[in-house]
C-alpha positions as CSV (number, residue, x, y, z in Angstrom):
1,M,94.0,91.2,61.0
2,Y,91.3,94.0,61.9
3,L,88.4,91.6,61.4
4,I,90.1,89.1,63.8
5,N,91.2,91.9,66.4
6,N,88.2,94.0,66.5
7,V,85.2,91.5,65.6
8,I,86.3,87.7,66.4
9,F,88.3,88.4,69.4
10,P,85.6,90.4,71.3
11,L,83.2,87.4,70.4
12,L,85.7,85.1,72.3
13,F,84.2,86.4,75.6
14,P,82.9,83.1,76.8
15,I,86.0,81.2,76.2
16,R,88.2,84.2,77.6
17,L,86.0,84.2,80.9
18,F,86.4,80.3,81.2
19,I,90.3,80.5,80.7
20,L,90.4,83.2,83.3
21,I,88.2,81.2,85.9
22,V,90.6,78.1,85.2
23,V,93.6,80.0,85.9
24,A,92.3,81.7,89.0
25,L,91.1,78.2,90.4
26,F,94.7,76.8,89.3
27,S,96.3,79.5,91.5
28,L,94.1,78.8,94.4
29,F,94.5,74.8,94.4
30,A,97.7,73.9,92.8
31,P,100.5,73.1,95.0
32,K,102.9,76.0,95.3
33,F,105.8,74.5,93.4
34,I,103.5,73.5,90.5
35,F,101.9,76.9,90.3
36,E,105.5,78.6,90.3
37,Y,106.6,76.3,87.4
38,F,103.8,77.7,85.3
39,F,103.9,81.2,86.9
40,N,105.0,83.4,83.9
41,K,102.9,81.6,81.4
42,A,99.6,81.9,83.8
43,N,100.2,85.5,84.0
44,L,100.6,85.8,80.2
45,I,97.4,83.9,79.7
46,V,95.6,86.4,82.1
47,L,96.8,89.4,80.3
48,L,95.8,87.8,76.8
49,C,92.5,87.0,78.2
50,L,92.2,90.8,79.2
51,G,93.0,91.8,75.8
52,I,96.4,93.0,76.5
53,Y,99.7,91.7,74.9
54,P,103.1,92.5,76.2
55,K,104.5,92.9,72.7
56,N,108.0,94.4,73.5
57,I,110.1,94.4,76.9
58,I,112.9,96.7,76.7
59,D,115.5,96.0,79.2
60,N,117.7,99.0,79.9
61,R,119.4,97.6,82.9
62,Y,123.2,97.7,82.7
63,N,124.5,97.3,86.3
64,N,122.7,94.0,87.1
65,I,122.1,95.4,90.6
66,D,120.2,93.1,93.0
67,T,117.3,95.3,93.6
68,K,114.9,94.5,96.3
69,I,112.2,97.3,95.5
70,I,110.3,97.5,92.2
71,V,108.5,101.0,91.5
72,F,106.1,100.9,88.5
73,Q,103.6,103.2,86.6
74,H,100.2,101.8,87.8
75,R,97.3,102.4,85.4
76,T,95.1,99.3,85.3
77,Y,94.1,96.3,87.3
78,A,96.1,94.1,85.1
79,D,99.6,95.8,86.3
80,C,100.3,93.1,88.8
81,F,99.9,90.5,86.1
82,I,102.7,92.6,83.9
83,I,105.0,92.7,86.8
84,N,104.5,88.9,87.8
85,Y,105.1,88.2,84.1
86,I,108.4,89.9,84.1
87,F,109.8,89.3,87.5
88,G,108.0,86.1,88.5
89,P,106.3,85.8,92.1
90,V,107.0,89.2,94.0
91,G,105.3,90.7,97.1
92,Y,103.3,93.8,96.7
93,V,102.1,96.7,98.9
94,F,98.5,97.0,98.2
95,R,95.4,98.8,99.4
96,N,93.9,97.1,102.4
97,I,90.4,97.4,100.6
98,F,91.4,94.3,98.5
99,K,92.0,92.1,101.4
100,N,88.7,90.7,101.1
101,N,89.5,89.4,97.5
102,I,90.0,85.7,97.9
103,I,92.6,85.4,95.2
104,I,94.5,88.6,96.2
105,R,94.5,87.5,99.9
106,H,95.7,83.8,98.8
107,Y,98.5,85.3,96.7
108,I,99.5,87.4,99.7
109,E,99.6,84.5,102.1
110,R,102.0,82.7,99.5
111,Y,104.4,85.4,98.6
112,G,104.0,88.0,101.3
113,G,102.8,91.6,101.0
114,I,102.0,94.7,102.8
115,D,98.6,96.3,103.2
116,V,98.3,100.2,103.4
117,S,95.1,102.2,104.4
118,S,92.9,103.2,101.4
119,N,93.3,107.0,102.3
120,G,97.3,106.4,102.0
121,N,97.8,108.0,105.6
122,E,98.9,104.9,107.4
123,G,102.6,104.3,107.3
124,K,104.2,101.0,106.9
125,T,107.9,101.8,107.2
126,K,108.5,98.9,109.7
127,E,106.7,96.4,107.8
128,I,108.4,97.3,104.4
129,L,111.7,97.1,106.3
130,K,111.0,93.8,107.9
131,Y,110.0,92.4,104.4
132,I,113.2,93.8,102.6
133,D,115.2,92.3,105.7
134,N,113.6,88.8,105.6
135,N,112.8,87.9,102.0
136,N,114.7,87.4,98.9
137,R,111.6,88.0,97.0
138,K,111.2,91.4,95.4
139,L,108.7,94.1,96.9
140,A,106.6,96.1,94.2
141,I,105.3,99.4,95.1
142,A,103.3,101.8,93.2
143,P,104.5,105.1,94.5
144,E,102.0,107.6,93.1
145,D,100.1,109.5,96.0
146,I,96.3,108.4,96.2
147,T,95.4,110.2,99.1
148,N,92.9,112.1,97.2
149,I,91.6,109.7,94.8
150,N,90.0,112.2,92.7
151,T,93.3,114.1,91.8
152,R,95.2,110.9,90.7
153,V,96.8,110.9,87.5
154,I,95.7,108.3,85.2
155,K,96.9,109.2,81.9
156,N,99.3,107.1,80.1
157,N,102.0,109.8,79.8
158,E,101.9,111.3,83.1
159,L,103.1,110.5,86.6
160,G,101.6,111.6,90.0
161,I,103.6,112.9,92.9
162,F,105.6,110.1,94.5
163,K,105.2,109.2,98.3
164,S,108.4,108.4,100.3
165,G,107.6,104.9,101.3
166,A,109.5,103.0,98.6
167,F,112.3,105.5,99.0
168,I,112.9,105.8,102.6
169,F,115.3,103.1,103.1
170,K,117.5,104.4,100.3
171,Q,117.6,101.0,98.9
172,P,118.3,100.2,95.1
173,I,115.2,100.9,92.9
174,Q,114.0,99.0,89.7
175,P,111.7,101.5,87.9
176,V,109.4,99.9,85.4
177,T,107.2,101.8,82.9
178,I,104.2,100.6,80.9
179,N,103.1,102.2,77.6
180,F,99.6,101.2,76.8
181,H,98.9,101.7,72.8
182,D,95.2,101.6,73.7
183,K,94.3,104.2,76.3
184,N,90.9,102.5,76.7
185,V,92.9,100.0,78.7
186,I,93.5,102.5,81.4
187,W,91.0,102.8,84.2
188,K,88.5,105.6,84.1
189,N,87.1,105.5,87.6
190,L,89.2,104.7,90.7
191,E,86.9,106.5,93.1
192,N,85.0,103.2,93.9
193,G,88.0,101.3,94.6
194,F,87.2,97.6,94.8
195,E,83.9,98.0,93.2
196,A,85.3,99.3,90.1
197,M,87.4,96.3,89.6
198,I,84.8,93.9,88.5
199,P,83.4,96.2,85.7
200,W,86.8,97.0,84.5
201,F,87.6,93.1,84.2
202,F,84.3,92.4,82.2
203,K,85.1,95.4,79.9
204,Q,88.5,94.0,79.2
205,L,87.1,90.5,78.5
206,I,85.2,91.9,75.6
207,A,87.8,94.4,74.4
208,P,89.9,93.8,71.3
209,L,93.6,92.7,71.6
210,T,96.0,95.6,72.3
211,Y,99.5,95.6,72.9
212,I,101.9,97.1,75.6
213,E,105.6,98.3,75.7
214,I,107.2,97.5,79.0
215,C,110.6,99.3,80.0
216,L,112.7,98.3,82.5
217,L,114.9,101.2,83.5
218,E,118.5,101.3,84.7
219,E,118.5,100.4,88.4
220,C,118.6,103.6,90.6
221,V,121.0,103.9,93.8
222,C,120.8,106.6,96.3
223,D,123.9,108.3,97.0
224,E,125.0,108.3,100.7
225,N,124.7,112.2,100.9
226,M,121.3,112.3,98.9
227,S,118.1,113.0,100.9
228,V,115.1,110.8,100.6
229,I,113.1,113.5,98.7
230,Q,115.9,114.0,96.3
231,Y,116.1,110.3,95.7
232,K,112.4,110.1,95.3
233,D,112.3,113.1,92.8
234,D,115.3,111.6,90.8
235,V,113.6,108.2,90.4
236,R,110.3,110.0,89.2
237,N,112.0,112.3,86.9
238,Y,114.0,109.3,85.4
239,M,110.5,107.4,84.8
240,L,108.9,110.7,83.6
241,E,111.5,111.1,80.9
242,I,110.9,107.7,79.4
243,I,107.2,108.0,79.7
244,E,107.1,111.4,77.9
245,N,108.8,109.9,75.0
246,Y,106.3,107.2,74.3
């Protein structure tokens, strides 16, 4: 098993790259209804090509609340594929620096999304509210503050300070945590933004296969007397309790 995972699997780089390109082209040119039929499998294939195997999904949801907002622990460029694999097509709040990426742009055109400024200072409250009111599709938000990119927490078992954008409407929240058993999967440099994406993808295409555990936490509901700050902190502390026990 060690030989397969650490020697043979990295040598499959040409095949992994070819499959990744095929899936990308399929997502760009396949009719929407056909792409959605294979959506979960397509995202799983991308994860496997990147050396990431979602071995275990722990579902702690008890109340079956119809949540519109997903908040997740964001540690790699593959996290969107993980969220898509679990929930199917969702909309994303994403950094506007990625709007020039043809695949990301195409995905947003199909499934909706909201771009925010790269420095994190541009509010999108009205756009998020409009999305929630006008879409049945969920909206995924990584709430950690990236205003100062150099101070962002990128470790597996920590969380940065949360911004209020996902919580300001006091809507039910679906928290998701991801445990990467190989810490090398986690990005090491976010300072270059879009430019760091390509090296990370190629690094993963020659990486051995590692596995992740995904935890869907019980949905969080804001008490009518709770402030936005308290709601935000409660969700963060709930996620952090799970993360610290990995």
